[in-house]
N, C-alpha and C positions, 0 to 999 in steps of 0.2 A: 668809448672803449675800442671800437673798430679802428678809429683814426689813430689812437694811441698805439695799437698793435702794428698798424701799417707803418707808422713813423719809426717805431723800434725795429721792425723788420728791415726797413731801408737802411737804417743806421748800422745794424749788424752786418748787412750785406756789403756795405761800403767798407767797413773795417775788415771783413773777411777777404774781400777782393784785394785790398791793399796788402794784407798779410801774405796772400798767395803770390802776388806779383813780386813783393819784396824777397820772399824766399827763393823764387825762381831766379831773380837777378843776382842774389848772393851766390847761388850755385854756379851761375854762368861766370862770375868773377873769381872763381877759385883757382885760376891759372897761376902757377908758381913763378915768381920773379927772382932775380939774383940779389935783391935787397929787401930789407924789412920796412915796415911803416915807420919805425923809429929812426931809421937812416934818413928818411925824407926830411925829418925835423932837424936831426943833428947836422946834416949837411948845410942847412940854412941858418944854423946857430939859434934855433928856436928851442927854449927850454921846455921840457915836458916832464910830467910825473905820472907814474902808474896809478890808475884809478879803476873804479868799477864802471866807468862810462867814458866815451870819447867826447871831447868838447874843448872849446877855447873859452876860458873864463877871464874876461878883460879886467875884472875887479882885482884878480891876483896876477894878471899878465903871464899866464902860464897855460900851456896845453895839457890836458889830461887825456891819457890814452889807456885803454884796457891793455893788459899784458898781451892778449891775443893780437891786438892791432899793432902794438909796438914791436913785437917779435915776429909776427906773421909775415910771410913773404908772398902772399897772394895779391892779385889785382885789387881785391876788396880791401885788404889791409893798407895797401899803398894809397888807394883812392880816399879812404877815410882819413888817413894821416895827412895827405895832401890837402884835403878839404879844411882840416883844422889848422894846418900851417897857413893856408890862404887867409883864414880869419885873423890869425896873429899878424901876418904881414900887412893885411889891409888896415887893421887897427893901428899898427905902428906907423903906417904912412898917413894916418888921419883921414881915411876915406869916409865920406859923409854917411853912407849906409852902415858902416861898421860902428861909428859912434852913435848913430840913431838906435841901432840894435842894443848897444851898451846901455843907453838911457832907458830904453823900453824894458830891458831886462830888470833893471833896478826898480822901475815903476811896477812891473809885473810882480816882483817879489813882495813889494809893499802891499799891493792889492790882494795877492793870494794870502798873505799873512792876515790882513784885515778881514778878508772874506771868510777865512777858516775860523778866525776868532768869533766873528758874528754868527757863523753857522753853529759853532759850539754853544753860543748863548741863545740859539734858536731864534735869531732875529731875522725877519723876512728880508731885510736889506741885504743879507748875505748873498742871495741869488743875483742881485744886480752887481754887487762888487765882484763876485766870482766870474760873472759873465763878462764884465769889463776886463778882468785879468786875462781871461782866455782870448778875448777880442784883441787885446794888445799883442798877443802872440802872432797875429797876422802881420804885425809890423816887422817881424824878423825875415819875412819872405824875400824882400829885395836883397838883403845881405846874404842870405843862404844861396840865392841864385848866383850872385856875384862871386861868392867864395867857391862855388862849384865850378864856375867858368875859369877862375884863376887856378883851381886845383888841376884842371885839365892841362893848362900850360905847364904846371909843375911836373905832371906826369910825362908830358911830351919831352920836357928837358931831361928827364931821367931815361929817355930812350925807349919808352913803351911803343910797341908796334901798333898799327892802326886798329887791328882787331882787339887788342888789349885796351886801347883807348876807348873804343866803342863800348866795350863791356863796362869800363869804369864810368863812362858818361851815363849809360843806362842805369847803373847802380846808384849813382849820385842823384839822378833824376827821380828815381823811386823813393829814395830817402827824403828828398825835398818835398814830396807829396805829403809827408806826415805833418809838415808845417801848415798845410791847409786842412788836412783831415782832423787832427786833434782839436784845434780851436773850434772848427765848425761842428764837430760831434759834441763837444762840451757845451757849446752855445745851444745846440738843438736840445740836449738833455735839460739844461738849465731853463731854456724857454718853455719846454714842456712842463717842467715843474712849476714855473711861474704862473702858467695859465691853468694849471690843475689837470694836465693830461696824465 
C-alpha cells in the first residue's frame, strides 16, 4: 500500500510539474505577431480545417487547427501552426520518421481499439494490449523533435526576432515532453494494475 501511494504521488507530481511548466511557457509565448497561425499554412499551400485540436493527420493529408491557433497572432499560435506545417511538409517529402510515425499511428489506433474492446470484455490481456499501444506512442518522439526543429526554420523565415524564436523553441520543447510523459504515465499505471498495486 505504501509503495502504491509513493508511485501514485510521483506520477501526480510529474504531471503537475509538466502542467505548470507548460502554462508558464504558454504565457511567455503570448507576444503578438503581425500574422496568424493559419497564415503560416496558407503561405505554404498546406490545406487545413478548423477542429477541436491541433494536429497533422496523414491519413487525411490535412492539418487540423483549433480556431484559436488558426486566427491567433501570438508566438504560441504561430509556433503550433508551424509545427503542424512541418509535419505536413516532412510527410510530403517522404521523410523516414514522418512515415514511421504514420504507420505507428495506425498500429496504435488498432491496438487501442483492441485493448478497449478487451477491457470492455474484462479480459486480462487488455492490460498488455493497452500497454503496447501506449508504448508505441514513444515511436512518435523522433518525428515530433524533427518537426519542432523544422518549425523553428519556418518561424525564422517569417521574420521572428531571436527573443520570439527562443520563446517558440521553449514552448515546442515543453509540448514535446508530453510525448514522453503520457506513454510513461500510462505504462506506469497499467504496470501497477498488472502487478496488483
